[in-house]
Steps between C-alpha positions, in 0.01 A plus 500: 500500500235355273380641165193656662712682759737624232204618294353685799833672564525618138139616515572710809805676360306612191279713726182329378220381721511120526392334176390143452798266488540230237480133580858371519556136405813299573800588712876546495752349462469476123824643361825351644577808707462571872287804416121484459503599134154365422348698785664825391390454139145399591448781754625771262298365206201457726505862608479639146227248418293590806533872427403438137197310627402792723538747212285270288232503771506880510446497123181296526644151518412220740707386793713207396714221633872543448745215553870435450690173506842548658660249266381698195609826665846353563526378140414851378839606639649318200232589248758590235601131497151408371541704181513296180470619143381249242564230760861600565648665804679831449863569572534621857705804597873439534491457877807275472708780344833555676395847618179365660559287807641453850876541549731502801711803585842515669344555843309171472165668440273437205374755253233460234589668174231588250631637175154602384412466133763346268620826350580623852727205582820662360479775766504245780786313335693826465453575870626154591770504231388152403410308186150360454549159664392373840859420598626846404218677684546279809874575506438871460235515775731303732739798498237743631377581848122434488388840630742683271375309196135561594568873530698509174218326315248750639728793411514371142117479502508125453349220707644288777436424868697339780325202658391597848333310780157632606659661807774662292237644268301638793818665632596647161417859411245392241351231720447761771340733247247226416456374855150641544395491136201272430488296178243746357520874569197710399509878538252766402684761293223733386134590510249384241127427500384140545516288185174385349520187285206386289333165557696218339532125500879526544653644818751731330323560170582853383796535736802616298850399605828637364761227543855640491672178604736227379595141588290348786396687816350814348348321199337245732307789657351608167430144398307440824292817452428395139360169625225697680409692185727807510626650175878480530733678257869414534731791409873479442769633271581269211873534576466349848594137559235241575466123532256331263411212732407738780313729257282207391439399861415842642357659184172311526197726470702808403568719198844644421625831366844654458572844646848634570457745783826685433326631187275797586225394260484148645503637856207724413317202351540315828364802691198494272446133583542574871210747494256214440679232705399365839821316591865561404749219575873586513758225555808692389771589747364760746560844357542389138159622382511799737801633309281494188225697672274212611457505878201402714431869572520608136271219387251576778496856368438383142240238596333563835421170666771295329682222686879491449645154572876489563687166487868486605759252616628648827215728602430870456688635802857461616841514330429201274168630374645606164689176435409269217406148602355166403331205673830327579645810663201555726525138612875540563494832682208430733605157625273274296795348311694457825209316661428292190865392485505405867176308459637312199815410694300362792276298271793361303704447820785715373730694730547802277197717425562708187216738419230386259198656333142397565401287198234748384481868402328563830595862567419603143155349467383556857611864479301530176196348671540739793528794260175395331329463837623844602379651172159338541483617863584858400233485229243381753601776739462751217150366435409531866677820603665657196864609485815431303719220633849356496575131550853380577629144499849353475667163461684550829190594698332190356797289612480644852124435514561141386753454781244631751256224404717233659658187357438129468743227603401227256462551126435266208810343349380596154250745361333477163340842438313359198318227692126540563475827306280383209197711605711815479676443169403714202594556139448762230588554139755761399656590168814315617306183585298343776598620848450278806516659847391485863184706534376691805504276807229687691147359481204743519146363474344798318787680323773241435831669415600469136741663259295624209784552257824313429840650574555783251769540241726762663407846375210370292247753628461874472518702823122524527233371736249250359206741503666751267329344194820527295715237336682367806778314324839655439594522132583167340440310824217300649424364842602138542 
């Protein structure tokens, strides 16, 4: 398929009438992978941009030309690598930790372990009865049957996935559960009158987004909506782990407040915020927020017309729906890592084909882009026909959509994601120093996407919307 065909497919599954497609420039292969990563990124980004352009037109704006360069879209799948503070790169997450990686089991199969955040690593080491070294973990995993270890990890509510081929994934219980699931699911979940937005020069000006997300996929949704002018407020409990590099990358354009939803007063504060919100983004494990009283149905009752965006690893149906997951596990389970390993072996003329990861956070970012497109589509449908909506995306459904787009046989030997990106680079001043980053890679002739505020200091803002005319900063903190 080509980017335009992929765009048209995504447009159809949102339930919208055809909207004007962007101009796509360039072509895969760009990243050294057999999958058309640039096409997937560009089509998903292009859909949210085109919908934002249509919303802008309905708010009194002019029709505009939208364009996306596939090379820039592909580079956005590593946008965290562009982050520099005061000219220095930041320490990356410990992806080389012994409890994060591919290991071989006693049945010859591979499993990808993901110990999660550092303070969770001891639980994985306890399960394996291993010390925190690669050799010790490898020796421990080698004693396990792969399926038994995968099940034990899930039972312990930790993260790991056996590497499957695409056919094995399709034949698995979870693969079958996702077999007919499109990369974006949009469902009407309640009645509400059509939304009327005032005239504005920004597509999503006045649209309020509650961003209950962490790490990459979910936060990329809010960051994308912020680039079109939405007011995005990130909400999390201060006690929860986070990764500074990813916060700086995906926090662009947002504010940040701390609420611990196990505390009744904080939960009530979030309900108060929901009453005036248009979009609610949830990237926690399916069911986690529901146990605290925040479900799509309950929010649609509190705020008629709201859009509830759900982001998961393995989808929202099937026996794996409640499992925790990360980018690497979606790649492993669905067959992407299997195919990437086989491709690498053919290219390097090696007989053995151990699994390998695509050299980009493809499932994370593309899923975030699809979530933003789904949120924008639901907002447009609310403008046109009213209603409350639910949007569902998952890393695994994204992986399956990517596989459906076909593959390429020849790829570049090397890829420099920083090459040719000068027009998209940005910088801002923060209290911690100058921050350099990759800006929005979509070009719009009338309403160019931009992040109007730097990444926030975590918890620096009060749980208030901007139009409350109160002091918005949390005590003794300021926005960066």
